[in-house]
Backbone as CSV, one residue per row, in Angstrom:
resi,resn,N_x,N_y,N_z,CA_x,CA_y,CA_z,C_x,C_y,C_z
1,UNK,158.625,64.790,94.046,158.044,63.924,93.049,158.408,62.490,93.398
2,UNK,157.486,61.597,93.205,157.758,60.208,93.562,158.734,59.596,92.573
3,UNK,159.480,58.624,93.075,160.349,57.857,92.201,159.810,56.445,92.176
4,UNK,159.132,56.109,91.122,158.497,54.804,90.986,159.390,53.866,90.214
5,UNK,159.371,52.586,90.614,160.061,51.619,89.779,159.086,51.138,88.714
6,UNK,159.575,50.338,87.800,158.752,49.953,86.656,157.632,48.986,87.005
7,UNK,157.569,48.539,88.260,156.520,47.607,88.657,155.418,48.265,89.468
8,UNK,155.409,49.585,89.534,154.386,50.286,90.303,153.709,51.343,89.440
9,UNK,152.394,51.515,89.657,151.698,52.618,89.000,152.193,53.920,89.607
10,UNK,152.209,55.008,88.859,152.626,56.296,89.420,151.732,56.693,90.588
11,UNK,152.314,57.327,91.581,151.553,57.811,92.728,150.433,58.724,92.250
12,UNK,149.281,58.566,92.832,148.141,59.400,92.489,147.217,58.798,91.456
13,UNK,147.616,57.691,90.809,146.747,57.086,89.806,145.733,56.164,90.463
14,UNK,144.653,55.930,89.746,143.674,54.927,90.145,143.476,54.005,88.950
15,UNK,143.057,52.767,89.183,142.864,51.842,88.066,141.823,52.359,87.070
16,UNK,142.052,52.078,85.795,141.150,52.538,84.744,139.733,52.041,85.004
17,UNK,139.562,50.762,85.374,138.203,50.242,85.578,137.516,50.943,86.747
18,UNK,138.253,51.339,87.764,137.658,52.094,88.871,137.225,53.478,88.398
19,UNK,138.051,54.132,87.585,137.700,55.452,87.054,136.459,55.381,86.180
20,UNK,136.366,54.341,85.361,135.185,54.156,84.512,133.936,54.023,85.379
21,UNK,134.022,53.249,86.466,132.869,53.064,87.348,132.502,54.368,88.061
22,UNK,133.490,55.127,88.529,133.213,56.401,89.198,132.484,57.363,88.265
23,UNK,132.964,57.468,87.026,132.320,58.365,86.066,130.913,57.885,85.724
24,UNK,130.735,56.576,85.610,129.395,56.026,85.353,128.467,56.336,86.517
25,UNK,128.974,56.211,87.739,128.162,56.541,88.921,127.711,57.997,88.880
26,UNK,128.588,58.897,88.436,128.234,60.314,88.339,127.092,60.506,87.346
27,UNK,127.177,59.840,86.210,126.115,59.981,85.215,124.796,59.408,85.739
28,UNK,124.847,58.298,86.478,123.640,57.729,87.093,123.047,58.726,88.082
29,UNK,123.902,59.320,88.902,123.433,60.310,89.876,122.735,61.472,89.171
30,UNK,123.362,62.016,88.144,122.760,63.144,87.419,121.409,62.767,86.824
31,UNK,121.315,61.549,86.305,120.095,61.117,85.623,118.974,60.753,86.585
32,UNK,119.297,60.361,87.816,118.269,59.811,88.700,118.008,60.579,89.976
33,UNK,118.879,61.474,90.373,118.758,62.082,91.702,117.706,63.182,91.791
34,UNK,117.533,63.922,90.708,116.638,65.059,90.773,117.199,66.187,91.630
35,UNK,118.444,66.065,92.051,119.080,67.074,92.896,120.136,67.829,92.100
36,UNK,120.375,69.047,92.536,121.470,69.812,91.957,122.777,69.326,92.572
37,UNK,123.836,69.378,91.812,125.152,68.985,92.324,125.577,69.973,93.395
38,UNK,126.070,69.475,94.510,126.370,70.340,95.652,127.851,70.640,95.824
39,UNK,128.723,70.037,95.036,130.161,70.282,95.199,130.488,71.726,94.862
40,UNK,131.336,72.306,95.679,131.777,73.675,95.464,133.183,73.733,94.891
41,UNK,134.005,72.760,95.269,135.395,72.744,94.807,135.990,71.364,95.037
42,UNK,137.183,71.159,94.482,137.940,69.928,94.696,139.349,70.312,95.125
43,UNK,139.873,69.627,96.120,141.256,69.787,96.549,142.073,68.730,95.808
44,UNK,143.105,69.168,95.071,143.891,68.258,94.233,145.343,68.295,94.700
45,UNK,145.863,67.167,95.193,147.270,67.141,95.607,148.206,67.423,94.433
46,UNK,149.254,68.141,94.695,150.201,68.540,93.651,150.872,67.341,92.991
47,UNK,150.988,66.208,93.721,151.621,65.026,93.135,150.884,64.565,91.879
48,UNK,149.583,64.794,91.812,148.853,64.442,90.587,149.417,65.197,89.387
49,UNK,149.622,66.485,89.540,150.144,67.289,88.442,151.600,66.940,88.134
50,UNK,152.392,66.707,89.189,153.791,66.353,88.978,153.907,65.071,88.157
51,UNK,153.110,64.066,88.498,153.185,62.808,87.763,152.576,62.902,86.380
52,UNK,151.539,63.695,86.217,150.993,63.900,84.868,152.078,64.478,83.969
53,UNK,152.810,65.468,84.466,153.881,66.070,83.667,155.041,65.099,83.456
54,UNK,155.404,64.341,84.500,156.525,63.408,84.388,156.248,62.293,83.385
55,UNK,155.065,61.711,83.439,154.766,60.539,82.614,154.115,60.885,81.275
56,UNK,153.798,62.156,81.056,153.110,62.563,79.824,153.694,63.855,79.273
57,UNK,154.984,63.882,78.959,155.602,65.142,78.516,155.036,65.673,77.209
58,UNK,154.389,64.825,76.423,153.828,65.275,75.150,152.340,65.622,75.230
59,UNK,151.747,65.501,76.420,150.327,65.839,76.565,150.135,67.330,76.319
60,UNK,149.000,67.660,75.703,148.725,69.067,75.439,147.662,69.644,76.367
61,UNK,147.012,68.779,77.159,146.019,69.259,78.123,145.673,68.130,79.095
62,UNK,144.792,68.449,80.029,144.282,67.470,80.986,142.763,67.601,81.003
63,UNK,142.088,66.467,80.890,140.628,66.462,80.976,140.245,66.034,82.393
64,UNK,139.246,66.693,82.968,138.763,66.350,84.304,137.352,65.769,84.188
65,UNK,137.189,64.572,84.716,135.884,63.924,84.787,135.420,63.943,86.236
66,UNK,134.132,64.045,86.442,133.574,63.923,87.776,133.107,62.491,87.949
67,UNK,133.460,61.908,89.092,133.032,60.549,89.405,132.480,60.495,90.815
68,UNK,131.708,59.460,91.103,131.163,59.242,92.443,131.533,57.841,92.912
69,UNK,132.004,57.726,94.146,132.214,56.402,94.727,130.872,55.722,94.957
70,UNK,129.874,56.489,95.386,128.521,55.987,95.637,127.581,56.760,94.713
71,UNK,126.882,56.079,93.790,126.064,56.799,92.812,124.886,57.555,93.401
72,UNK,124.642,57.437,94.697,123.533,58.168,95.320,124.011,59.259,96.269
73,UNK,125.333,59.447,96.407,125.860,60.366,97.417,126.828,61.364,96.791
74,UNK,126.394,62.611,96.580,127.258,63.590,95.938,128.476,63.977,96.775
75,UNK,128.479,63.676,98.074,129.660,63.991,98.882,130.802,63.012,98.641
76,UNK,130.583,61.974,97.816,131.661,61.041,97.461,132.280,61.407,96.111
77,UNK,131.992,62.622,95.632,132.501,63.059,94.328,134.022,63.080,94.309
78,UNK,134.563,62.740,93.159,135.990,62.788,92.911,136.223,63.401,91.539
79,UNK,137.354,64.025,91.390,137.748,64.582,90.109,138.819,63.666,89.527
80,UNK,138.553,63.109,88.350,139.469,62.194,87.689,140.242,62.978,86.642
81,UNK,141.552,63.034,86.757,142.397,63.814,85.868,143.063,62.890,84.861
82,UNK,142.875,63.181,83.569,143.382,62.326,82.498,144.170,63.181,81.508
83,UNK,145.453,62.847,81.278,146.210,63.567,80.258,145.572,63.374,78.877
84,UNK,145.685,64.410,78.046,145.114,64.388,76.697,146.209,64.755,75.704
85,UNK,146.258,63.996,74.624,147.198,64.296,73.548,146.456,64.178,72.225
86,UNK,146.495,65.223,71.435,145.806,65.217,70.144,144.317,64.994,70.280
87,UNK,143.731,65.459,71.375,142.300,65.315,71.597,141.889,63.974,72.183
88,UNK,142.831,63.059,72.386,142.524,61.719,72.890,142.950,61.570,74.346
89,UNK,142.047,61.021,75.180,142.397,60.695,76.556,143.456,59.597,76.546
90,UNK,144.489,59.767,77.355,145.552,58.763,77.489,145.360,58.111,78.861
91,UNK,144.518,57.067,78.918,144.122,56.466,80.196,145.119,55.453,80.728
92,UNK,146.037,54.972,79.883,147.031,53.985,80.307,148.415,54.443,79.887
93,UNK,149.398,54.096,80.715,150.786,54.342,80.358,151.281,53.195,79.493
94,UNK,152.229,53.460,78.605,152.825,52.350,77.859,153.515,51.400,78.835
95,UNK,153.529,50.118,78.538,154.232,49.155,79.391,155.677,49.607,79.554
96,UNK,156.198,49.450,80.774,157.574,49.834,81.044,157.752,51.298,81.348
97,UNK,156.658,52.047,81.490,156.738,53.470,81.799,156.070,53.747,83.138
98,UNK,156.549,53.076,84.177,156.031,53.321,85.503,154.968,52.347,85.926
99,UNK,154.766,51.276,85.176,153.558,50.507,85.347,153.595,49.282,86.198
100,UNK,152.551,49.109,86.955,152.316,47.894,87.700,150.930,47.378,87.427
101,UNK,150.459,47.569,86.230,149.102,47.171,85.903,148.894,45.674,85.857
102,UNK,149.968,44.918,85.780,149.847,43.465,85.740,149.612,42.968,84.329
103,UNK,149.634,41.663,84.167,149.448,41.041,82.865,148.068,41.396,82.322
104,UNK,148.030,41.955,81.139,146.770,42.314,80.505,146.177,43.620,80.994
105,UNK,146.782,44.229,81.986,146.296,45.501,82.526,147.411,46.530,82.467
106,UNK,147.419,47.379,81.453,148.464,48.402,81.396,148.340,49.346,82.589
107,UNK,149.441,49.948,83.000,149.411,50.843,84.158,148.500,52.042,83.919
108,UNK,147.795,52.414,84.966,146.851,53.522,84.883,147.562,54.848,84.674
109,UNK,146.898,55.744,83.965,147.356,57.114,83.760,146.234,58.073,84.142
110,UNK,145.328,57.614,85.022,144.209,58.418,85.518,144.499,58.760,86.967
111,UNK,144.492,60.031,87.279,144.927,60.511,88.585,143.738,60.965,89.418
112,UNK,143.752,60.549,90.697,142.693,60.980,91.602,143.065,60.717,93.048
113,UNK,143.507,61.739,93.713,143.591,61.762,95.170,142.778,62.960,95.642
114,UNK,141.802,63.361,94.870,141.050,64.576,95.156,140.033,64.356,96.264
115,UNK,139.664,65.455,96.888,138.576,65.449,97.863,137.646,66.599,97.533
116,UNK,136.375,66.405,97.801,135.347,67.368,97.414,134.968,68.273,98.590
117,UNK,134.514,69.465,98.254,133.939,70.410,99.213,132.474,70.596,98.839
118,UNK,131.544,70.383,99.795,131.797,69.839,101.124,132.062,68.346,101.060
119,UNK,132.726,67.769,102.028,133.055,68.292,103.346,134.432,68.927,103.470
120,UNK,135.370,68.681,102.530,136.724,69.231,102.647,136.776,70.564,101.915
121,UNK,136.523,71.645,102.647,136.419,72.969,102.028,137.596,73.863,102.402
122,UNK,137.721,74.943,101.649,138.765,75.943,101.908,138.527,76.592,103.257
123,UNK,139.605,77.067,103.850,139.499,77.793,105.114,138.693,79.068,104.892
124,UNK,138.009,79.535,105.923,137.261,80.788,105.787,138.160,81.908,105.280
125,UNK,137.612,82.741,104.440,138.356,83.857,103.907,138.796,83.677,102.470
126,UNK,138.688,82.474,101.928,139.032,82.284,100.525,137.993,82.998,99.670
127,UNK,138.421,83.886,98.782,137.433,84.609,97.971,136.645,83.701,97.019
128,UNK,137.150,82.517,96.743,136.458,81.608,95.838,135.411,80.749,96.536
129,UNK,135.454,80.699,97.865,134.524,79.815,98.573,133.402,80.571,99.270
130,UNK,133.373,81.867,99.110,132.328,82.646,99.794,131.179,82.958,98.868
């Protein structure tokens, strides 16, 4: 598990405004592409889960959003992981809880180091990928 000082966002997080744009790109893709989504799976580094648990001990679940880096390319899909408490997404950490969000920008609590399949797929033989 990473050991972050109070001036850095937890490992695995992405800025809230970037996550908002990725999710918006996904909705644009769904509304305009006329194509079926081609992702089969997402590879999620364990550090995302470790930091979600470390920085959100009172969370009762995690919500996953699909986002796109490029709103026209489904192979740029990402899974955005957001801790949830009492039904509410907790997109920012409280100041002083691992944060390097800067003045006016609380530290992010949205995790994404994920990669999509295709192109990053399970090795042959996985019963879930056949």
